C-alpha positions in Angstrom: -56.6 -53.5 40.7 -54.8 -53.3 44.1 -57.0 -51.9 46.8 -55.0 -49.1 48.6 -58.1 -47.7 50.4 -57.1 -48.8 53.9 -53.5 -47.5 53.3 -54.7 -44.2 52.0 -57.1 -43.8 54.9 -54.4 -44.7 57.4 -52.1 -42.1 55.9 -54.9 -39.5 56.3 -55.2 -40.5 60.0 -51.5 -40.0 60.4 -51.5 -36.6 58.8 -54.7 -35.2 60.2 -53.3 -33.7 63.5 -50.6 -31.7 61.7 -51.1 -27.9 61.5 -50.3 -27.1 57.8 -50.3 -23.8 56.1 -48.9 -22.3 52.9 -45.4 -22.3 54.5 -43.9 -23.8 57.5 -42.9 -27.0 59.3 -46.4 -28.5 59.1 -46.1 -28.6 55.4 -42.6 -30.0 55.5 -43.6 -32.7 58.0 -46.5 -33.7 55.7 -44.3 -33.8 52.6 -41.7 -35.9 54.4 -44.4 -38.4 55.3 -45.4 -38.6 51.7 -41.8 -39.0 50.7 -41.6 -42.1 52.8 -44.2 -43.7 50.6 -42.6 -42.4 47.4 -38.9 -41.8 48.0 -38.4 -40.3 44.5 -40.2 -37.2 45.6 -37.8 -34.2 45.7 -38.5 -31.3 48.2 -37.9 -27.8 47.0 -37.6 -24.6 49.1 -38.4 -21.2 47.6 -37.2 -18.3 49.7 -39.4 -15.6 51.2 -39.5 -12.5 49.0 -39.1 -14.4 45.7 -41.1 -12.7 43.0 -43.5 -15.1 41.3 -45.4 -13.3 38.5 -47.6 -10.7 40.3 -47.1 -12.4 43.7 -44.3 -12.6 46.3 -43.5 -15.7 48.3 -44.6 -14.6 51.8 -42.9 -15.0 55.2 -42.8 -18.4 56.7 -45.3 -19.1 59.5 -45.1 -21.6 62.3 -47.2 -22.0 65.5 -46.5 -24.0 68.6 -49.5 -23.2 70.9 -52.5 -21.0 71.5 -55.3 -20.6 73.9 -57.9 -18.4 75.6 -58.4 -18.5 79.3 -61.1 -16.9 81.5 -60.4 -15.1 84.7 -60.3 -18.4 86.6 -57.5 -19.6 84.5 -59.7 -22.1 82.7 -59.0 -22.7 79.0 -62.1 -22.0 77.0 -60.3 -22.5 73.7 -57.3 -24.7 73.1 -55.2 -25.0 69.9 -54.1 -28.5 71.1 -57.8 -29.7 70.7 -58.0 -28.5 67.1 -55.6 -26.4 65.1 -58.6 -24.7 63.5 -59.1 -22.7 66.6 -56.4 -20.2 65.4 -56.7 -18.1 62.3 -54.0 -19.2 59.9 -50.9 -16.9 59.9 -51.9 -15.2 63.2 -49.2 -13.0 64.7 -48.1 -13.8 68.2 -50.0 -12.3 71.1 -50.1 -12.4 74.9 -52.5 -10.0 76.5 -55.6 -9.7 78.6 -58.8 -8.3 77.1 -62.4 -7.6 77.9 -65.3 -9.5 76.3 -65.9 -6.5 74.1 -62.3 -6.5 72.9 -62.3 -10.3 72.5 -65.5 -10.7 70.3 -64.1 -9.0 67.2 -61.1 -11.4 67.3 -63.3 -14.5 67.1 -64.5 -15.9 63.8 -67.5 -18.2 63.6 -69.7 -19.9 60.9 -73.1 -18.5 61.8 -75.0 -20.8 59.4 -73.4 -23.8 61.1 -73.4 -22.8 64.8 -71.8 -26.0 66.0 -68.8 -26.0 63.6 -65.4 -24.3 63.9 -64.6 -22.5 60.7 -61.3 -22.5 58.8 -60.1 -18.9 58.5 -56.8 -17.4 57.3 -55.1 -14.1 56.8 -52.0 -14.8 54.7 -51.4 -11.4 53.2 -52.4 -9.0 56.0 -50.8 -9.3 59.4 -53.3 -9.8 62.2 -54.3 -12.4 64.7 -57.5 -14.1 65.6 -59.3 -17.2 66.9 -62.1 -19.5 65.6 -64.8 -21.2 67.6 -68.4 -22.3 67.2 -71.1 -19.7 67.1 -72.8 -21.5 70.0 -69.6 -21.1 72.1 -69.2 -17.5 71.2 -72.8 -16.6 72.0 -72.3 -18.2 75.5 -69.3 -16.2 76.5 -69.9 -14.3 79.7 -68.7 -10.8 80.7 -65.1 -11.5 82.0 -61.5 -10.7 81.6 -59.8 -13.1 79.1 -56.2 -14.0 78.6 -55.4 -14.5 74.9 -52.2 -16.2 73.9 -50.7 -17.3 70.5 -47.2 -18.7 70.4 -46.4 -18.2 66.7 -43.6 -16.8 64.5 -43.7 -15.0 61.2 -40.2 -14.8 59.7 -38.2 -14.9 56.5 -38.0 -18.5 55.5 -39.3 -20.4 52.5 -42.2 -22.1 50.8 -41.8 -25.8 50.5 -43.2 -28.1 47.7 -42.7 -31.7 46.6 -42.2 -32.9 43.0 -42.1 -36.3 41.4 -41.0 -36.7 37.8 -41.6 -40.1 36.3 -40.1 -40.7 32.9 -41.7 -42.2 29.8 -40.4 -45.6 28.9 -40.7 -44.7 25.2 -38.5 -41.6 25.2 -41.6 -39.4 24.7 -41.3 -35.8 25.7 -45.1 -35.3 26.3 -46.3 -35.1 29.9 -49.4 -35.8 32.0 -49.6 -33.4 34.9 -51.1 -34.1 38.4 -51.3 -31.4 41.0 -52.5 -31.5 44.6 -52.1 -29.3 47.7 -50.7 -29.6 51.2 -51.5 -26.4 52.9 -54.7 -26.8 55.1 -54.7 -27.8 58.7 -56.9 -30.6 60.1 -59.5 -31.2 57.4 -59.9 -34.6 55.9 -61.6 -34.4 52.5 -60.5 -30.9 51.5 -56.9 -31.4 52.6 -55.7 -34.9 53.0 -57.7 -36.9 50.4 -55.9 -35.3 47.5 -52.3 -35.9 48.6 -53.2 -39.5 49.8 -54.8 -40.5 46.4 -52.0 -38.7 44.4 -49.1 -40.3 46.2 -50.5 -43.8 45.6 -51.1 -42.9 41.9 -47.4 -42.0 41.8 -46.5 -45.3 43.4 -48.7 -47.1 40.8 -47.2 -45.2 37.9 -43.6 -46.0 39.1 -44.5 -49.6 39.1 -45.8 -49.7 35.5 -43.5 -51.4 33.0 -44.6 -49.3 30.1 -45.4 -45.6 30.2 -46.2 -43.7 27.0 -46.0 -40.3 28.8 -43.8 -38.6 31.3 -45.6 -37.7 34.6 -45.1 -34.4 36.4 -46.6 -34.7 39.9 -46.5 -31.8 42.4 -47.6 -31.4 46.0 -47.9 -27.6 46.7 -49.5 -25.0 48.8 -52.7 -23.9 47.1 -52.6 -20.8 44.9 -49.2 -19.4 45.9 -47.6 -22.8 45.4 -49.2 -23.2 41.9 -48.1 -19.7 41.0 -44.6 -20.3 42.3 -44.3 -23.5 40.3 -45.6 -22.0 37.1 -43.2 -19.1 37.4 -40.4 -21.6 37.3 -41.5 -24.0 34.6 -44.3 -22.5 32.5 -42.6 -22.5 29.1 -41.6 -26.2 29.5 -45.1 -27.1 30.8 -46.8 -25.3 27.9 -44.7 -27.2 25.5 -45.0 -30.7 27.0 -48.2 -31.1 29.0 -51.0 -32.9 27.1 -53.5 -33.3 29.9 -53.5 -32.4 33.6 -55.7 -32.8 36.7 -56.0 -30.8 39.9 -56.7 -33.5 42.6 -58.6 -32.4 45.6 -61.7 -33.5 47.7 -61.5 -37.1 46.6 -62.3 -39.0 49.8 -66.0 -39.2 50.5 -68.6 -41.7 49.2 -71.3 -39.2 48.1 -70.8 -38.6 44.5 -68.2 -37.7 41.7 -67.7 -34.3 40.3 -66.0 -32.8 37.3 -64.8 -29.2 37.0 -64.1 -28.1 33.5 -61.1 -26.3 32.2 -61.7 -22.7 31.0 -63.3 -23.7 27.7 -64.0 -27.4 28.6 -62.5 -28.6 25.4 -59.1 -30.1 26.3 -58.0 -33.7 26.1 -58.2 -33.8 30.0 -61.9 -32.7 29.8 -62.6 -35.2 27.1 -61.1 -38.2 29.0 -62.5 -37.2 32.4 -66.0 -37.0 31.1 -65.7 -40.3 29.2 -64.4 -42.2 32.2 -67.0 -40.7 34.6 -69.8 -41.4 32.2 -69.2 -45.1 32.6 -68.0 -45.2 36.2 -70.6 -43.0 37.7 -73.1 -41.7 35.1 -74.8 -39.5 37.7 -71.7 -37.4 38.2 -72.1 -33.7 38.7 -70.7 -31.3 36.1 -69.4 -27.9 37.0 -68.3 -25.2 34.6 -65.1 -23.2 34.9 -67.3 -20.4 36.4 -67.7 -22.7 39.4 -63.9 -23.2 39.8 -62.4 -22.9 43.3 -59.0 -24.5 43.4 -55.7 -24.4 41.4 -57.5 -25.0 38.1 -57.7 -21.2 38.4 -54.0 -20.8 38.0 -53.5 -23.5 35.4 -56.2 -22.1 33.1 -55.3 -18.4 33.6 -54.9 -16.4 30.3 -51.4 -16.9 29.0 -51.0 -20.0 31.0 -53.7 -22.0 29.3 -52.7 -25.5 30.4 -55.1 -28.4 29.6 -56.1 -28.9 33.2 -59.5 -29.9 34.8 -60.5 -31.5 38.0 -62.2 -34.8 39.0 -63.4 -34.8 42.7 -65.8 -36.7 44.8 -67.9 -34.0 46.6 -66.5 -30.8 45.1 -64.9 -28.1 47.2 -67.3 -25.4 48.3 -70.2 -27.6 47.5 -70.5 -29.9 50.6 -71.6 -28.5 53.9 -68.6 -29.6 55.9 -66.2 -27.7 53.6 -63.7 -25.5 55.5 -65.0 -26.3 58.9 -64.2 -28.7 61.7 -67.0 -31.0 60.3 -64.6 -32.0 57.6 -63.1 -34.7 59.8 -62.0 -38.3 59.4 -65.6 -39.5 59.6 -66.3 -37.7 56.3 -63.9 -39.7 54.2 -63.6 -43.5 53.9 -61.3 -46.2 52.5 -63.9 -46.9 49.9 -64.2 -43.3 48.9 -60.5 -42.9 48.5 -60.2 -46.2 46.6 -63.0 -45.2 44.3 -61.3 -41.9 43.4 -58.0 -43.7 43.0 -59.5 -46.2 40.5 -61.2 -43.4 38.5 -57.9 -41.6 38.1 -56.2 -44.9 37.2 -58.8 -45.4 34.4 -58.3 -41.8 33.3 -54.5 -42.4 33.1 -54.9 -45.7 31.3 -57.3 -44.1 28.8 -54.7 -41.4 28.1 -51.9 -44.0 27.7 -53.9 -45.9 25.1 -55.6 -43.0 23.4 -54.3 -43.4 19.8 -56.0 -42.7 16.5 -56.5 -46.1 14.7 -57.1 -46.9 11.1 -58.3 -50.2 9.7 -55.8 -51.8 7.3 -58.1 -53.6 4.8 -61.1 -52.7 2.7 -64.6 -53.9 3.7 -65.1 -56.0 6.8 -62.0 -58.1 7.7 -62.4 -61.8 8.0 -61.9 -62.3 11.8 -62.6 -66.0 11.8 -59.4 -67.0 10.2 -57.6 -65.0 12.9 -59.5 -66.7 15.7 -61.4 -63.5 16.5 -64.8 -64.6 15.3 -67.2 -67.5 16.1 -66.7 -70.5 13.7 -70.4 -71.4 14.0 -73.3 -69.0 13.3 -76.3 -68.9 15.5 -78.5 -66.1 17.0 -76.6 -64.7 20.0 -73.2 -66.1 18.9 -72.0 -62.7 17.8 -72.8 -60.8 21.1 -69.3 -61.3 22.5 -67.6 -59.7 19.5 -70.1 -56.8 19.0 -67.7 -54.3 20.6 -64.9 -55.5 18.3 -67.0 -55.1 15.2 -68.2 -51.6 16.4 -64.6 -50.7 17.1 -63.6 -51.6 13.6 -66.5 -49.7 12.1 -65.1 -46.4 13.6 -61.4 -47.1 13.2 -61.3 -45.0 10.1 -58.4 -42.7 10.9 -60.5 -39.9 12.3 -61.4 -41.2 15.8 -59.1 -41.7 18.7 -59.9 -44.4 21.3 -62.0 -42.1 23.5 -64.0 -40.9 20.4 -64.7 -44.6 19.6 -65.7 -45.3 23.2 -68.1 -42.4 23.1 -69.6 -43.4 19.8 -70.1 -47.1 20.6 -71.0 -46.6 24.3 -68.3 -49.0 25.5 -65.8 -48.1 28.2 -62.2 -47.5 27.1 -61.0 -50.2 29.5 -62.9 -52.7 27.5 -61.6 -51.4 24.2 -57.9 -51.5 25.1 -57.6 -55.3 24.9 -59.6 -55.2 21.6 -57.2 -52.6 20.1 -54.3 -54.8 21.2 -55.8 -57.9 19.6 -56.5 -56.1 16.3 -53.0 -54.6 16.3 -51.4 -58.0 17.0 -53.2 -59.3 13.9 -52.1 -56.3 11.8 -55.7 -55.2 11.2 -55.3 -51.6 12.6 -52.4 -49.2 12.8 -51.9 -46.0 14.8 -52.0 -43.1 12.4 -51.4 -40.3 15.0 -50.6 -40.1 18.7 
């Protein structure tokens, strides 16, 4: 498998400084950078005020600069140092305030006194700043000049979409969703788009694709709702499995977040692949959801979507703070997640139900599939093939067989191909 770890990490480095939000130029700039890697991505604009189910596409927000100065004219907070210093969607402001007036405008993370928190106010107009608790506690009595050069106006919400066709004329789809709406945070924001764009690149290079692939890069929550409002009937009809891709860049662990009932094809394949790749992976129920699996599993939507992460959102200490920096993710972490998703996709591509085409045990030797001499240990190499045949009874798909005989799907795929070439098994259902 090609190692894209360094390329994905370099992409994250390039995108890290950009101030993204649920709308605005930062998101567009990020999507355009992803589009350079995968030119088949189409960018869509949805106007402010568009009704999307129970929500409305908000005004577009852009920011150019922000700071707080003390009475000496010294900057004690600077947006140019980290874009987390400004509460997302802050209104413009240019005024002088006392310390007592300033303190309520400053957000901190008290349990992490040396971290700057990520704070937003998308749907109530206000302004604010973010700094470390240690810095806030050290502010002296003074007159402060607060300044935010931002704009909130009628504009649009931007998202990217890649549609990759099946080479077999199949109408069924696999769905991949990731988000591009957070400012400078590496694992929570950038790892998802980086891994997903390289998955798209890999899929486009495949000669054979059983499924169509619908891949979207959206602002979290409002973007998912907006997309669903446009395509839900089509998605319900076509999508067989889907994954929300986020927080896939660190080296600590792997995590699985179940769909609402945990019983979809996506859940089944994700758990199978993780059980072989990283048996110590952490399982989370839908009650512990936190990203766009909320929207895709909502009652009435009911898409077969779960999530596979490294350290899950909300569960690692650096989450939604300035500590989620480029040091938290790594090329090996990104590559590991990329490989897990490649295995998940390959498992889905080959997940047919098979049925043996002869009674009793087939004679594999005359087909060159069995040792021609018999000795203790000579059958070890074909044990998986024999076990595969034992459960190819028309009731188990490939993942079922993998679970029953404790053999990874990636090892069973060439076995299935050999048996099919020798007309010993047939697909009875897709």
